[in-house]
Biopython code that builds the backbone (N, CA, C, O; Angstrom):
import numpy as np
from Bio.PDB.StructureBuilder import StructureBuilder

atoms = [
    (1, "MET", "N", (73.433, -16.211, 28.489)),
    (1, "MET", "CA", (73.969, -15.629, 27.607)),
    (1, "MET", "C", (73.596, -14.281, 28.335)),
    (1, "MET", "O", (72.520, -14.113, 28.908)),
    (2, "ALA", "N", (74.682, -13.259, 28.245)),
    (2, "ALA", "CA", (74.316, -11.875, 28.777)),
    (2, "ALA", "C", (73.726, -11.063, 27.738)),
    (2, "ALA", "O", (74.115, -11.238, 26.583)),
    (3, "LYS", "N", (72.781, -10.140, 28.007)),
    (3, "LYS", "CA", (72.077, -9.286, 27.483)),
    (3, "LYS", "C", (72.887, -7.764, 27.128)),
    (3, "LYS", "O", (73.589, -7.291, 28.021)),
    (4, "LYS", "N", (72.790, -7.170, 26.067)),
    (4, "LYS", "CA", (73.194, -6.001, 25.832)),
    (4, "LYS", "C", (72.683, -4.845, 26.882)),
    (4, "LYS", "O", (71.485, -4.813, 27.167)),
    (5, "VAL", "N", (73.310, -4.192, 27.277)),
    (5, "VAL", "CA", (72.827, -3.078, 28.123)),
    (5, "VAL", "C", (73.378, -1.850, 27.843)),
    (5, "VAL", "O", (74.576, -1.797, 27.562)),
    (6, "PRO", "N", (72.532, -0.601, 27.879)),
    (6, "PRO", "CA", (73.181, 0.449, 27.682)),
    (6, "PRO", "C", (74.029, 1.099, 28.623)),
    (6, "PRO", "O", (73.745, 1.175, 29.818)),
    (7, "SER", "N", (75.276, 1.666, 28.009)),
    (7, "SER", "CA", (76.673, 1.883, 29.025)),
    (7, "SER", "C", (76.460, 3.449, 29.384)),
    (7, "SER", "O", (77.344, 4.068, 29.976)),
    (8, "GLY", "N", (75.384, 3.986, 29.042)),
    (8, "GLY", "CA", (75.421, 5.478, 29.312)),
    (8, "GLY", "C", (75.893, 6.295, 28.406)),
    (8, "GLY", "O", (75.432, 7.435, 28.341)),
    (9, "LYS", "N", (76.809, 5.908, 27.613)),
    (9, "LYS", "CA", (76.977, 6.804, 26.281)),
    (9, "LYS", "C", (76.229, 6.630, 25.245)),
    (9, "LYS", "O", (75.445, 5.687, 25.150)),
    (10, "LYS", "N", (76.398, 7.559, 24.320)),
    (10, "LYS", "CA", (75.324, 7.434, 23.231)),
    (10, "LYS", "C", (75.827, 6.375, 22.363)),
    (10, "LYS", "O", (77.043, 6.359, 22.174)),
    (11, "ASN", "N", (75.143, 5.538, 21.833)),
    (11, "ASN", "CA", (75.136, 4.634, 20.784)),
    (11, "ASN", "C", (76.213, 3.473, 21.101)),
    (11, "ASN", "O", (76.720, 2.775, 20.223)),
    (12, "SER", "N", (76.501, 3.361, 22.530)),
    (12, "SER", "CA", (77.301, 2.263, 22.894)),
    (12, "SER", "C", (76.769, 1.316, 24.080)),
    (12, "SER", "O", (76.052, 1.711, 24.999)),
    (13, "VAL", "N", (77.247, -0.030, 23.906)),
    (13, "VAL", "CA", (76.663, -0.932, 24.853)),
    (13, "VAL", "C", (77.661, -1.880, 25.385)),
    (13, "VAL", "O", (78.652, -2.182, 24.719)),
    (14, "LEU", "N", (77.434, -2.369, 26.583)),
    (14, "LEU", "CA", (78.514, -3.337, 27.147)),
    (14, "LEU", "C", (77.703, -4.783, 26.900)),
    (14, "LEU", "O", (76.581, -5.062, 27.322)),
    (15, "SER", "N", (78.580, -5.610, 26.105)),
    (15, "SER", "CA", (77.730, -6.960, 25.935)),
    (15, "SER", "C", (78.637, -8.018, 26.689)),
    (15, "SER", "O", (79.716, -7.703, 27.191)),
    (16, "ALA", "N", (78.130, -9.250, 26.724)),
    (16, "ALA", "CA", (78.701, -10.202, 27.463)),
    (16, "ALA", "C", (79.151, -10.152, 29.026)),
    (16, "ALA", "O", (80.073, -10.745, 29.587)),
    (17, "GLU", "N", (78.097, -9.157, 29.582)),
    (17, "GLU", "CA", (78.447, -9.005, 30.954)),
    (17, "GLU", "C", (77.208, -9.289, 31.786)),
    (17, "GLU", "O", (76.159, -8.984, 31.218)),
    (18, "ASN", "N", (77.098, -9.773, 32.930)),
    (18, "ASN", "CA", (75.903, -9.756, 33.627)),
    (18, "ASN", "C", (75.746, -8.722, 34.671)),
    (18, "ASN", "O", (76.188, -8.911, 35.804)),
    (19, "VAL", "N", (75.175, -7.709, 34.357)),
    (19, "VAL", "CA", (75.149, -6.492, 35.217)),
    (19, "VAL", "C", (74.064, -6.769, 36.247)),
    (19, "VAL", "O", (73.403, -7.806, 36.180)),
    (20, "CYS", "N", (73.882, -5.919, 37.139)),
    (20, "CYS", "CA", (72.853, -5.852, 38.186)),
    (20, "CYS", "C", (71.479, -5.562, 37.678)),
    (20, "CYS", "O", (70.525, -6.126, 38.215)),
    (21, "GLY", "N", (71.288, -4.686, 36.636)),
    (21, "GLY", "CA", (69.984, -4.521, 36.215)),
    (21, "GLY", "C", (69.194, -5.850, 35.641)),
    (21, "GLY", "O", (67.979, -5.894, 35.452)),
    (22, "TYR", "N", (70.087, -6.884, 35.409)),
    (22, "TYR", "CA", (69.274, -8.271, 35.230)),
    (22, "TYR", "C", (69.314, -9.273, 36.073)),
    (22, "TYR", "O", (68.748, -10.337, 35.820)),
    (23, "CYS", "N", (70.017, -9.051, 37.229)),
    (23, "CYS", "CA", (70.019, -9.740, 38.335)),
    (23, "CYS", "C", (68.868, -9.962, 39.254)),
    (23, "CYS", "O", (68.190, -8.981, 39.560)),
    (24, "LEU", "N", (68.544, -11.234, 39.771)),
    (24, "LEU", "CA", (67.523, -11.377, 40.447)),
    (24, "LEU", "C", (67.526, -10.785, 41.905)),
    (24, "LEU", "O", (66.525, -10.434, 42.530)),
    (25, "PHE", "N", (68.665, -10.743, 42.279)),
    (25, "PHE", "CA", (68.849, -10.005, 43.620)),
    (25, "PHE", "C", (68.611, -8.356, 43.827)),
    (25, "PHE", "O", (68.486, -7.741, 44.886)),
    (26, "PHE", "N", (68.591, -7.799, 42.302)),
    (26, "PHE", "CA", (68.569, -6.462, 42.574)),
    (26, "PHE", "C", (66.965, -6.035, 42.620)),
    (26, "PHE", "O", (66.089, -6.648, 42.009)),
    (27, "GLN", "N", (66.764, -4.994, 43.367)),
    (27, "GLN", "CA", (65.258, -4.810, 43.869)),
    (27, "GLN", "C", (65.402, -3.077, 43.292)),
    (27, "GLN", "O", (66.246, -2.299, 43.736)),
    (28, "PRO", "N", (64.616, -2.808, 42.472)),
    (28, "PRO", "CA", (64.723, -1.285, 42.047)),
    (28, "PRO", "C", (63.808, -0.414, 42.875)),
    (28, "PRO", "O", (63.001, -0.880, 43.679)),
    (29, "GLU", "N", (63.984, 0.947, 42.624)),
    (29, "GLU", "CA", (63.174, 1.664, 43.575)),
    (29, "GLU", "C", (61.738, 1.669, 42.910)),
    (29, "GLU", "O", (61.644, 1.262, 41.752)),
    (30, "PRO", "N", (60.683, 2.082, 43.545)),
    (30, "PRO", "CA", (59.273, 1.905, 43.098)),
    (30, "PRO", "C", (59.278, 2.719, 41.730)),
    (30, "PRO", "O", (60.058, 3.662, 41.592)),
    (31, "PRO", "N", (58.349, 2.323, 40.665)),
    (31, "PRO", "CA", (58.306, 2.706, 39.313)),
    (31, "PRO", "C", (58.191, 4.280, 39.484)),
    (31, "PRO", "O", (57.843, 4.806, 40.541)),
    (32, "GLY", "N", (58.498, 4.927, 38.407)),
    (32, "GLY", "CA", (58.371, 6.421, 38.597)),
    (32, "GLY", "C", (59.559, 6.967, 38.774)),
    (32, "GLY", "O", (59.891, 7.947, 38.107)),
    (33, "ARG", "N", (60.324, 6.446, 39.641)),
    (33, "ARG", "CA", (61.571, 7.038, 40.316)),
    (33, "ARG", "C", (62.626, 6.633, 39.165)),
    (33, "ARG", "O", (62.289, 6.509, 37.987)),
    (34, "ARG", "N", (64.037, 6.427, 39.671)),
    (34, "ARG", "CA", (65.077, 6.179, 38.829)),
    (34, "ARG", "C", (64.957, 4.678, 38.686)),
    (34, "ARG", "O", (65.016, 3.998, 39.710)),
    (35, "PRO", "N", (64.819, 4.187, 37.687)),
    (35, "PRO", "CA", (64.806, 2.646, 37.659)),
    (35, "PRO", "C", (66.208, 1.753, 37.681)),
    (35, "PRO", "O", (66.340, 0.537, 37.818)),
    (36, "LEU", "N", (67.138, 2.717, 37.510)),
    (36, "LEU", "CA", (68.564, 2.068, 37.455)),
    (36, "LEU", "C", (69.053, 1.898, 38.856)),
    (36, "LEU", "O", (69.997, 1.118, 38.988)),
    (37, "ARG", "N", (68.531, 2.553, 40.054)),
    (37, "ARG", "CA", (69.005, 2.555, 41.299)),
    (37, "ARG", "C", (68.225, 1.689, 42.194)),
    (37, "ARG", "O", (67.044, 1.471, 41.923)),
    (38, "GLY", "N", (68.820, 1.133, 43.321)),
    (38, "GLY", "CA", (67.989, 0.046, 43.900)),
    (38, "GLY", "C", (68.964, -0.593, 45.029)),
    (38, "GLY", "O", (70.022, -0.070, 45.379)),
    (39, "ASN", "N", (68.411, -1.881, 45.572)),
    (39, "ASN", "CA", (68.885, -2.495, 46.390)),
    (39, "ASN", "C", (69.564, -3.915, 45.945)),
    (39, "ASN", "O", (68.876, -4.647, 45.234)),
    (40, "CYS", "N", (70.767, -4.311, 46.290)),
    (40, "CYS", "CA", (70.994, -5.828, 46.126)),
    (40, "CYS", "C", (70.993, -6.414, 47.422)),
    (40, "CYS", "O", (71.610, -6.171, 48.459)),
    (41, "THR", "N", (70.010, -7.375, 47.038)),
    (41, "THR", "CA", (69.627, -8.174, 48.638)),
    (41, "THR", "C", (70.629, -9.345, 48.798)),
    (41, "THR", "O", (70.507, -10.041, 49.806)),
    (42, "HIS", "N", (71.641, -9.644, 47.877)),
    (42, "HIS", "CA", (72.444, -10.481, 48.275)),
    (42, "HIS", "C", (73.952, -9.984, 48.946)),
    (42, "HIS", "O", (74.595, -10.711, 49.702)),
    (43, "HIS", "N", (74.345, -8.754, 48.570)),
    (43, "HIS", "CA", (75.336, -8.048, 49.026)),
    (43, "HIS", "C", (74.964, -7.200, 50.270)),
    (43, "HIS", "O", (75.755, -6.923, 51.171)),
    (44, "LYS", "N", (73.540, -6.788, 50.203)),
    (44, "LYS", "CA", (72.920, -5.741, 51.086)),
    (44, "LYS", "C", (73.605, -4.548, 50.926)),
    (44, "LYS", "O", (74.198, -3.996, 51.854)),
    (45, "GLU", "N", (73.551, -4.123, 49.793)),
    (45, "GLU", "CA", (74.249, -2.768, 49.375)),
    (45, "GLU", "C", (73.294, -1.996, 48.408)),
    (45, "GLU", "O", (72.468, -2.588, 47.714)),
    (46, "TRP", "N", (73.435, -0.809, 48.404)),
    (46, "TRP", "CA", (72.784, 0.177, 47.651)),
    (46, "TRP", "C", (73.518, 0.221, 46.117)),
    (46, "TRP", "O", (74.742, 0.333, 46.053)),
    (47, "ILE", "N", (72.830, 0.141, 45.091)),
    (47, "ILE", "CA", (73.458, 0.080, 43.738)),
    (47, "ILE", "C", (72.856, 1.547, 43.152)),
    (47, "ILE", "O", (71.646, 1.765, 43.089)),
    (48, "GLU", "N", (73.711, 2.352, 42.805)),
    (48, "GLU", "CA", (73.377, 3.657, 42.055)),
    (48, "GLU", "C", (73.228, 3.449, 40.542)),
    (48, "GLU", "O", (72.472, 4.181, 39.903)),
    (49, "ASN", "N", (73.867, 2.555, 40.005)),
    (49, "ASN", "CA", (73.655, 2.401, 38.399)),
    (49, "ASN", "C", (73.665, 1.236, 38.149)),
    (49, "ASN", "O", (74.803, 0.768, 38.102)),
    (50, "ALA", "N", (72.598, 0.318, 37.901)),
    (50, "ALA", "CA", (72.311, -0.936, 37.610)),
    (50, "ALA", "C", (73.009, -1.647, 36.423)),
    (50, "ALA", "O", (73.484, -2.783, 36.398)),
    (51, "SER", "N", (72.949, -0.543, 35.272)),
    (51, "SER", "CA", (73.580, -0.957, 34.030)),
    (51, "SER", "C", (75.073, -0.766, 34.112)),
    (51, "SER", "O", (75.753, -1.116, 33.148)),
    (52, "LEU", "N", (75.570, -0.309, 35.044)),
    (52, "LEU", "CA", (77.090, -0.207, 35.178)),
    (52, "LEU", "C", (77.655, -0.926, 36.163)),
    (52, "LEU", "O", (78.839, -0.667, 36.379)),
    (53, "THR", "N", (77.095, -1.839, 36.888)),
    (53, "THR", "CA", (77.338, -2.429, 38.101)),
    (53, "THR", "C", (77.322, -3.850, 38.021)),
    (53, "THR", "O", (76.389, -4.340, 37.383)),
    (54, "THR", "N", (78.295, -4.739, 38.618)),
    (54, "THR", "CA", (78.214, -6.276, 38.847)),
    (54, "THR", "C", (78.883, -6.450, 39.836)),
    (54, "THR", "O", (79.450, -5.509, 40.390)),
    (55, "CYS", "N", (78.964, -7.794, 40.302)),
    (55, "CYS", "CA", (79.405, -8.292, 41.462)),
    (55, "CYS", "C", (80.267, -9.620, 41.264)),
    (55, "CYS", "O", (80.134, -10.246, 40.213)),
    (56, "SER", "N", (81.059, -10.022, 42.151)),
    (56, "SER", "CA", (81.872, -11.167, 41.699)),
    (56, "SER", "C", (81.155, -12.357, 41.686)),
    (56, "SER", "O", (81.744, -13.301, 41.158)),
    (57, "ASP", "N", (80.128, -12.551, 42.090)),
    (57, "ASP", "CA", (79.304, -13.777, 41.979)),
    (57, "ASP", "C", (78.623, -13.853, 40.603)),
    (57, "ASP", "O", (78.558, -14.895, 39.950)),
    (58, "MET", "N", (78.141, -12.721, 40.231)),
    (58, "MET", "CA", (77.399, -12.750, 38.901)),
    (58, "MET", "C", (78.027, -12.305, 37.613)),
    (58, "MET", "O", (77.400, -12.295, 36.554)),
    (59, "SER", "N", (79.206, -11.958, 37.722)),
    (59, "SER", "CA", (79.903, -11.440, 36.633)),
    (59, "SER", "C", (80.390, -12.722, 35.685)),
    (59, "SER", "O", (80.659, -13.854, 36.088)),
    (60, "SER", "N", (80.431, -12.206, 34.248)),
    (60, "SER", "CA", (80.837, -13.433, 33.407)),
    (60, "SER", "C", (82.233, -13.759, 33.423)),
    (60, "SER", "O", (82.620, -14.847, 32.997)),
    (61, "ARG", "N", (83.072, -12.835, 33.916)),
    (61, "ARG", "CA", (84.505, -12.708, 34.243)),
    (61, "ARG", "C", (84.749, -13.488, 35.610)),
    (61, "ARG", "O", (83.861, -13.464, 36.461)),
    (62, "HIS", "N", (85.816, -14.108, 35.813)),
    (62, "HIS", "CA", (86.385, -14.586, 37.086)),
    (62, "HIS", "C", (87.120, -13.637, 37.838)),
    (62, "HIS", "O", (88.281, -13.369, 37.530)),
    (63, "LEU", "N", (86.437, -13.004, 38.981)),
    (63, "LEU", "CA", (87.013, -11.942, 39.685)),
    (63, "LEU", "C", (87.529, -12.375, 40.870)),
    (63, "LEU", "O", (86.813, -13.092, 41.569)),
    (64, "LYS", "N", (88.796, -12.042, 41.298)),
    (64, "LYS", "CA", (89.336, -12.824, 42.515)),
    (64, "LYS", "C", (88.573, -12.311, 43.846)),
    (64, "LYS", "O", (88.028, -13.060, 44.657)),
    (65, "GLU", "N", (88.628, -10.979, 43.924)),
    (65, "GLU", "CA", (88.051, -10.596, 45.232)),
    (65, "GLU", "C", (86.286, -10.451, 45.000)),
    (65, "GLU", "O", (85.682, -10.022, 44.016)),
    (66, "GLN", "N", (85.770, -10.962, 46.255)),
    (66, "GLN", "CA", (84.323, -10.786, 46.326)),
    (66, "GLN", "C", (83.835, -9.402, 46.692)),
    (66, "GLN", "O", (84.365, -8.765, 47.602)),
    (67, "GLY", "N", (82.768, -8.917, 45.939)),
    (67, "GLY", "CA", (82.095, -7.580, 46.230)),
    (67, "GLY", "C", (81.553, -7.018, 45.098)),
    (67, "GLY", "O", (81.228, -7.748, 44.162)),
    (68, "ILE", "N", (81.403, -5.781, 45.047)),
    (68, "ILE", "CA", (80.658, -4.991, 43.884)),
    (68, "ILE", "C", (81.454, -4.284, 43.058)),
    (68, "ILE", "O", (82.277, -3.502, 43.535)),
    (69, "TYR", "N", (81.338, -4.438, 41.865)),
    (69, "TYR", "CA", (82.482, -3.835, 40.828)),
    (69, "TYR", "C", (81.462, -2.883, 39.975)),
    (69, "TYR", "O", (80.317, -3.099, 39.576)),
    (70, "GLN", "N", (82.416, -1.619, 39.838)),
    (70, "GLN", "CA", (81.633, -0.829, 38.632)),
    (70, "GLN", "C", (82.426, -1.123, 37.524)),
    (70, "GLN", "O", (83.576, -1.560, 37.572)),
    (71, "LEU", "N", (81.591, -0.797, 36.238)),
    (71, "LEU", "CA", (82.051, -1.036, 35.088)),
    (71, "LEU", "C", (82.304, 0.232, 34.420)),
    (71, "LEU", "O", (81.368, 1.031, 34.430)),
    (72, "VAL", "N", (83.574, 0.638, 33.739)),
    (72, "VAL", "CA", (83.882, 1.685, 33.186)),
    (72, "VAL", "C", (84.173, 1.228, 31.841)),
    (72, "VAL", "O", (85.005, 0.346, 31.628)),
    (73, "PRO", "N", (83.407, 1.893, 30.790)),
    (73, "PRO", "CA", (83.739, 1.607, 29.542)),
    (73, "PRO", "C", (84.896, 1.953, 29.057)),
    (73, "PRO", "O", (85.335, 3.075, 29.312)),
    (74, "SER", "N", (85.554, 1.130, 28.326)),
    (74, "SER", "CA", (86.991, 1.617, 27.594)),
    (74, "SER", "C", (86.925, 1.767, 26.194)),
    (74, "SER", "O", (85.883, 1.454, 25.619)),
    (75, "SER", "N", (87.881, 2.199, 25.571)),
    (75, "SER", "CA", (87.970, 2.595, 24.043)),
    (75, "SER", "C", (87.922, 1.253, 23.380)),
    (75, "SER", "O", (87.375, 1.195, 22.279)),
    (76, "ASP", "N", (88.382, 0.262, 23.863)),
    (76, "ASP", "CA", (88.479, -1.075, 22.990)),
    (76, "ASP", "C", (87.310, -1.995, 22.957)),
    (76, "ASP", "O", (87.443, -3.206, 22.784)),
    (77, "ASN", "N", (86.281, -1.465, 23.109)),
    (77, "ASN", "CA", (85.044, -2.236, 23.467)),
    (77, "ASN", "C", (84.822, -3.134, 24.582)),
    (77, "ASN", "O", (83.984, -4.035, 24.543)),
    (78, "GLY", "N", (85.508, -2.913, 25.497)),
    (78, "GLY", "CA", (85.525, -3.586, 26.671)),
    (78, "GLY", "C", (85.205, -2.943, 27.866)),
    (78, "GLY", "O", (84.547, -1.915, 27.700)),
    (79, "CYS", "N", (85.448, -3.211, 28.931)),
    (79, "CYS", "CA", (85.264, -2.388, 30.321)),
    (79, "CYS", "C", (86.431, -2.827, 31.177)),
    (79, "CYS", "O", (87.095, -3.857, 31.060)),
    (80, "ILE", "N", (86.568, -1.762, 32.138)),
    (80, "ILE", "CA", (87.484, -1.974, 33.357)),
    (80, "ILE", "C", (86.820, -1.943, 34.510)),
    (80, "ILE", "O", (86.185, -0.957, 34.884)),
    (81, "TYR", "N", (86.933, -3.141, 35.226)),
    (81, "TYR", "CA", (86.393, -3.424, 36.787)),
    (81, "TYR", "C", (87.146, -2.830, 37.864)),
    (81, "TYR", "O", (88.300, -3.121, 38.180)),
    (82, "ILE", "N", (86.425, -2.010, 38.378)),
    (82, "ILE", "CA", (86.852, -1.359, 39.693)),
    (82, "ILE", "C", (85.969, -1.791, 40.884)),
    (82, "ILE", "O", (84.750, -1.622, 40.892)),
    (83, "ARG", "N", (86.603, -2.308, 41.796)),
    (83, "ARG", "CA", (86.034, -2.806, 42.863)),
    (83, "ARG", "C", (85.541, -1.686, 43.848)),
    (83, "ARG", "O", (86.312, -0.728, 43.905)),
    (84, "ARG", "N", (84.407, -1.602, 44.642)),
    (84, "ARG", "CA", (84.220, -0.722, 45.542)),
    (84, "ARG", "C", (85.037, -1.146, 46.885)),
    (84, "ARG", "O", (85.089, -2.301, 47.307)),
    (85, "THR", "N", (85.602, -0.133, 47.426)),
    (85, "THR", "CA", (86.183, -0.306, 48.729)),
    (85, "THR", "C", (85.659, -0.364, 49.826)),
    (85, "THR", "O", (86.127, -0.934, 50.812)),
    (86, "LYS", "N", (84.473, 0.316, 49.741)),
    (86, "LYS", "CA", (83.536, 0.405, 50.845)),
    (86, "LYS", "C", (82.089, 0.563, 50.348)),
    (86, "LYS", "O", (81.867, 0.858, 49.173)),
    (87, "LYS", "N", (81.082, 0.364, 51.262)),
    (87, "LYS", "CA", (79.667, 0.268, 50.753)),
    (87, "LYS", "C", (79.321, 1.721, 50.708)),
    (87, "LYS", "O", (79.687, 2.528, 51.564)),
    (88, "ILE", "N", (78.554, 2.024, 49.603)),
    (88, "ILE", "CA", (77.865, 3.455, 49.531)),
    (88, "ILE", "C", (76.974, 3.718, 50.898)),
    (88, "ILE", "O", (77.209, 4.672, 51.640)),
    (89, "ARG", "N", (76.006, 2.833, 51.119)),
    (89, "ARG", "CA", (75.275, 2.597, 52.155)),
    (89, "ARG", "C", (74.654, 1.274, 52.252)),
    (89, "ARG", "O", (74.667, 0.566, 51.245)),
    (90, "THR", "N", (74.083, 0.822, 53.389)),
    (90, "THR", "CA", (73.495, -0.413, 53.504)),
    (90, "THR", "C", (72.122, -0.585, 52.733)),
    (90, "THR", "O", (71.691, 0.458, 52.240)),
    (91, "ARG", "N", (71.505, -1.515, 52.583)),
    (91, "ARG", "CA", (70.530, -1.892, 51.903)),
    (91, "ARG", "C", (69.436, -0.964, 52.677)),
    (91, "ARG", "O", (69.423, -0.886, 53.906)),
    (92, "LEU", "N", (68.450, -0.217, 51.772)),
    (92, "LEU", "CA", (67.273, 0.562, 52.139)),
    (92, "LEU", "C", (66.046, -0.240, 52.209)),
    (92, "LEU", "O", (65.865, -1.191, 51.450)),
    (93, "PHE", "N", (65.147, 0.141, 53.154)),
    (93, "PHE", "CA", (63.677, -0.581, 53.046)),
    (93, "PHE", "C", (62.779, 0.755, 52.635)),
    (93, "PHE", "O", (62.759, 1.792, 53.299)),
    (94, "LEU", "N", (62.102, 0.541, 51.509)),
    (94, "LEU", "CA", (61.213, 1.521, 50.980)),
    (94, "LEU", "C", (59.996, 1.263, 51.453)),
    (94, "LEU", "O", (59.462, 0.174, 51.246)),
    (95, "VAL", "N", (59.402, 2.251, 52.159)),
    (95, "VAL", "CA", (58.078, 2.212, 52.915)),
    (95, "VAL", "C", (57.045, 2.890, 52.066)),
    (95, "VAL", "O", (57.378, 3.997, 51.643)),
    (96, "LYS", "N", (55.779, 2.417, 51.711)),
    (96, "LYS", "CA", (54.782, 3.075, 50.777)),
    (96, "LYS", "C", (54.108, 4.123, 51.957)),
    (96, "LYS", "O", (54.155, 3.821, 53.150)),
    (97, "LYS", "N", (53.569, 5.203, 51.546)),
    (97, "LYS", "CA", (52.743, 5.906, 52.145)),
    (97, "LYS", "C", (51.411, 5.591, 52.355)),
    (97, "LYS", "O", (50.681, 6.371, 52.967)),
]
sb = StructureBuilder()
sb.init_structure("model")
sb.init_model(0)
sb.init_chain("A")
sb.init_seg("    ")
for serial, (resi, resn, name, xyz) in enumerate(atoms, 1):
    if name == "N":
        sb.init_residue(resn, " ", resi, " ")
    sb.init_atom(name, np.array(xyz, "f"), 0.0, 1.0, " ", f" {name:<3s}", serial, name[0])
structure = sb.get_structure()
């Protein structure tokens, strides 16, 4: 069962969708920084907003093309899936000082 995740807008949530923030492949930046940004170790891509991103493998909907999708909340309490056309950047390796 998918959890309710803040959609970024006041008092609204996206429900019934598995977003990157709850995925085991998502590795967030170290604590104290931005918790919604991090690496996807499955697709080897950078995720800017884990609460509004999903992939074709983890989505609760059947998405024909493989890849990472941005979720845009729509007015009818659903969301629009927009597939990334190219990688933002490849996976980053974080090094502690």
